[in-house]
C-alpha positions as CSV (number, residue, x, y, z in Angstrom):
1,M,8.0,100.8,118.6
2,V,6.0,100.9,115.9
3,K,5.9,105.0,116.1
4,C,9.7,104.6,115.8
5,Y,9.3,102.7,112.7
6,G,6.6,104.3,110.9
7,R,8.0,105.2,107.5
8,F,9.7,101.4,107.6
9,V,6.2,99.7,108.4
10,A,4.4,101.3,105.7
11,N,7.0,100.8,102.9
12,A,7.4,97.1,104.2
13,M,3.6,96.7,104.2
14,K,3.7,97.7,100.6
15,V,6.4,95.1,99.6
16,I,6.3,92.2,102.1
17,G,2.6,92.2,103.4
18,F,1.1,92.2,106.6
19,V,1.9,89.2,108.2
20,S,5.6,89.3,107.5
21,I,5.7,93.0,109.0
22,C,4.3,91.8,112.1
23,F,6.7,89.0,112.5
24,I,9.4,92.0,112.1
25,I,7.6,93.9,114.5
26,R,7.7,91.1,116.8
27,V,11.4,90.5,116.5
28,V,12.5,94.0,117.3
29,N,9.9,94.3,120.4
30,A,11.8,90.9,121.5
31,M,14.9,92.1,122.2
32,P,16.1,91.0,125.7
33,F,17.8,93.9,126.9
34,K,17.3,97.7,127.3
35,I,20.0,100.4,127.7
36,E,19.1,103.4,129.4
37,S,21.4,106.7,130.5
38,V,20.5,108.3,133.6
39,R,22.6,111.2,133.2
40,H,21.6,113.0,136.7
41,L,23.8,110.1,138.1
42,G,26.0,109.5,135.2
43,V,25.2,105.8,135.3
44,L,24.2,103.5,132.3
45,K,21.6,100.9,133.2
46,V,21.5,97.7,131.2
47,I,17.9,95.7,132.1
48,Y,18.1,92.4,130.8
49,S,15.1,90.1,130.6
50,G,14.6,86.6,129.5
51,A,16.9,84.2,127.7
52,V,19.9,86.3,127.2
53,T,22.4,84.8,124.7
54,L,26.2,85.2,124.6
55,D,25.5,87.1,121.0
56,E,23.1,89.1,122.8
57,R,25.5,90.1,125.9
58,I,28.2,91.0,123.0
59,N,25.9,93.3,121.2
60,V,25.2,95.1,124.8
61,V,28.8,95.6,125.3
62,H,29.5,96.7,121.7
63,S,26.7,99.5,121.8
64,L,27.6,100.4,125.3
65,C,31.1,101.4,123.8
66,V,30.3,102.5,119.9
67,D,26.8,104.4,121.5
68,H,27.4,105.6,124.7
69,Y,31.2,105.8,125.8
70,D,32.4,109.5,126.0
71,S,36.0,108.7,127.3
72,T,35.0,109.2,131.0
73,R,34.8,106.0,133.5
74,F,31.9,103.9,132.6
75,R,29.5,103.9,135.5
76,I,27.3,100.5,134.7
77,Y,24.6,99.2,136.6
78,I,23.2,95.8,135.5
79,D,19.8,94.5,136.3
80,A,19.8,90.6,135.9
81,R,17.4,89.8,138.1
82,L,14.6,88.8,134.8
83,V,17.5,86.5,133.0
84,D,16.4,83.1,132.5
85,Y,19.0,81.9,130.6
86,Q,22.7,80.6,132.3
87,L,25.6,81.0,130.0
88,S,28.0,77.8,129.7
89,V,31.0,77.9,131.5
90,A,33.0,78.3,128.0
91,E,30.2,81.5,127.2
92,Q,31.4,83.0,130.4
93,E,35.1,82.5,129.6
94,V,34.8,84.1,126.1
95,F,32.3,87.1,127.2
96,G,34.5,87.8,130.0
97,A,37.8,87.8,127.7
98,Y,35.7,90.2,125.1
99,I,34.9,92.7,128.0
100,A,38.5,92.8,129.2
101,S,39.5,93.2,125.7
102,R,37.2,96.5,125.3
103,E,39.4,99.6,126.3
104,E,36.5,101.7,127.1
105,F,35.7,99.1,130.0
106,K,39.0,99.8,131.6
107,D,38.6,100.5,135.0
108,A,34.9,100.8,134.5
109,L,32.5,100.2,137.9
110,V,29.8,97.9,137.4
111,A,27.0,97.2,139.8
112,V,24.8,93.8,139.2
113,V,21.7,93.4,140.6
114,V,20.9,89.7,140.9
115,N,17.9,87.5,142.5
116,D,18.8,85.9,146.1
117,G,20.1,82.5,144.8
118,Q,20.8,83.2,141.3
119,V,23.8,82.0,139.4
120,K,26.4,85.2,139.5
121,N,28.6,83.9,136.8
122,K,31.8,84.3,138.4
123,N,33.9,83.4,135.2
124,I,32.8,86.4,133.6
125,I,33.6,88.5,136.8
126,T,37.0,86.9,136.8
127,K,38.0,87.3,133.3
128,S,36.2,90.7,132.9
129,S,38.2,91.9,136.2
130,K,41.6,91.5,134.5
131,S,40.9,94.8,132.8
132,G,40.9,96.8,135.9
133,Q,36.9,96.9,136.2
134,I,35.5,96.9,139.6
135,I,32.5,94.6,139.6
136,N,29.9,94.3,142.7
137,I,27.0,92.2,142.9
138,F,24.1,93.7,144.6
139,D,20.3,92.5,145.6
140,N,18.9,95.4,145.3
141,E,18.6,98.6,142.8
142,D,19.1,101.4,145.6
143,D,22.2,99.7,147.0
144,A,23.8,99.1,143.5
145,L,22.8,102.7,142.6
146,Q,24.3,104.3,146.0
147,W,27.4,102.6,145.5
148,L,28.0,103.6,141.7
149,V,27.5,107.4,142.7
150,S,29.8,107.4,145.5
151,Q,32.6,106.3,143.7
152,S,35.2,108.5,142.7
153,V,35.7,109.2,139.0
């Protein structure tokens, strides 16, 4: 991260000082999600870790739509095994409705990988499925990716 923000860091250190810039770098590195493209499979991977709030989850969906949508059917792999914050029922309803409202997610294929016994956010799945999404829950990455790749476009 420091390399990507090299000029920013150098200029910021002159203006706000070393302690403040260390805080900024820590905040940048603390994002509880990562989005990767697996081009050869045509899959976008969202990897969550730690406490992922409703706002952060909405930011992920927004980023997928703005930065990664290419007018083809979304194939999204979500790794939620390291999430340690459970959304409330109301937050699940809001998030599911937001996903369903996004045209880019119409008919999306979504594979979610969770740990055995992990809460599955059923309200999100129910609400977001109303836009035609097909969502499946898996307990391992291989099965999830195999299912995504095997689905017709």
